[in-house]
C-alpha positions as CSV (number, residue, x, y, z in Angstrom):
1,M,-3.1,1.7,-10.4
2,F,-4.9,2.4,-6.6
3,Y,-6.0,5.2,-5.5
4,L,-5.8,5.8,-2.0
5,D,-6.7,8.3,1.1
6,G,-5.2,8.9,4.4
7,F,-3.2,10.2,6.3
8,C,1.0,10.3,8.2
9,S,1.4,10.3,11.8
10,V,5.4,12.5,12.4
11,S,5.2,11.0,15.8
12,T,5.4,8.1,14.7
13,N,6.8,8.3,11.3
14,K,3.8,6.2,9.6
15,L,1.4,6.9,6.5
16,C,-1.0,4.6,6.4
17,M,-3.7,4.7,3.5
18,V,-7.1,3.1,2.3
19,G,-8.2,2.4,-0.5
20,S,-9.0,1.0,-4.1
21,A,-8.0,0.4,-7.3
22,H,-10.2,-1.8,-10.8
23,W,-8.7,-5.1,-11.9
24,F,-9.3,-8.0,-14.3
25,S,-9.2,-11.4,-12.4
26,E,-7.1,-14.5,-14.3
27,K,-10.2,-14.9,-16.2
28,G,-11.5,-11.4,-16.6
29,K,-14.1,-10.9,-14.8
30,P,-14.0,-7.6,-13.4
31,L,-12.8,-7.0,-9.7
32,K,-12.5,-4.4,-7.1
33,L,-9.6,-4.6,-5.0
34,D,-10.0,-2.9,-1.2
35,A,-6.1,-2.4,0.3
36,V,-4.5,-0.5,3.1
37,L,-1.1,0.9,2.2
38,K,1.0,1.4,5.7
39,L,4.3,3.1,5.1
40,N,7.5,4.0,7.5
41,F,9.4,6.9,6.5
42,A,12.6,8.7,8.6
43,R,12.3,12.3,10.8
44,F,13.0,14.5,8.3
45,I,12.5,12.7,4.8
46,N,15.1,13.7,2.0
47,L,15.3,11.6,-0.9
48,N,19.0,11.4,-1.1
49,N,19.0,9.6,1.9
50,S,16.1,8.5,3.5
51,L,14.8,4.9,3.4
52,V,11.0,3.9,3.4
53,S,9.9,0.7,4.0
54,G,6.1,-0.4,4.3
55,I,3.2,-3.0,2.9
56,L,0.1,-2.7,0.5
57,E,-2.0,-5.9,2.0
58,S,-5.6,-6.5,0.6
59,L,-8.4,-6.2,2.8
60,A,-10.4,-8.6,1.4
61,S,-10.5,-12.2,2.5
62,V,-8.8,-14.7,1.7
63,Q,-11.0,-16.9,0.6
64,D,-12.5,-14.3,-2.1
65,S,-11.9,-13.7,-5.9
66,D,-10.4,-10.2,-5.2
67,Y,-8.2,-11.3,-1.9
68,F,-3.8,-11.1,-3.2
69,E,-1.2,-11.2,-1.1
70,P,0.2,-8.8,0.4
71,I,3.0,-7.1,-1.7
72,S,6.2,-5.4,0.9
73,M,7.6,-2.4,-0.5
74,M,11.2,-0.6,0.5
75,G,12.7,2.8,-1.1
76,F,16.3,3.2,-0.9
77,P,18.2,6.6,-1.4
78,R,19.4,7.1,-4.7
């Protein structure tokens, strides 16, 4: 679970948050994963008809053991 803090811009309809999660490597070594979450949303959010998209990206260098590939997200209306 990532713990994130950030801000939401009404003028650009974007949310940006940074934070971290504690995880384990394949070999069981503890890792601290630092990340940024960027979301794009509709001007007037309604869970019945709004699309939300975004990405969770690692703040570590590709060479670091705590790096992870970007995770794309998309939330569809019900």
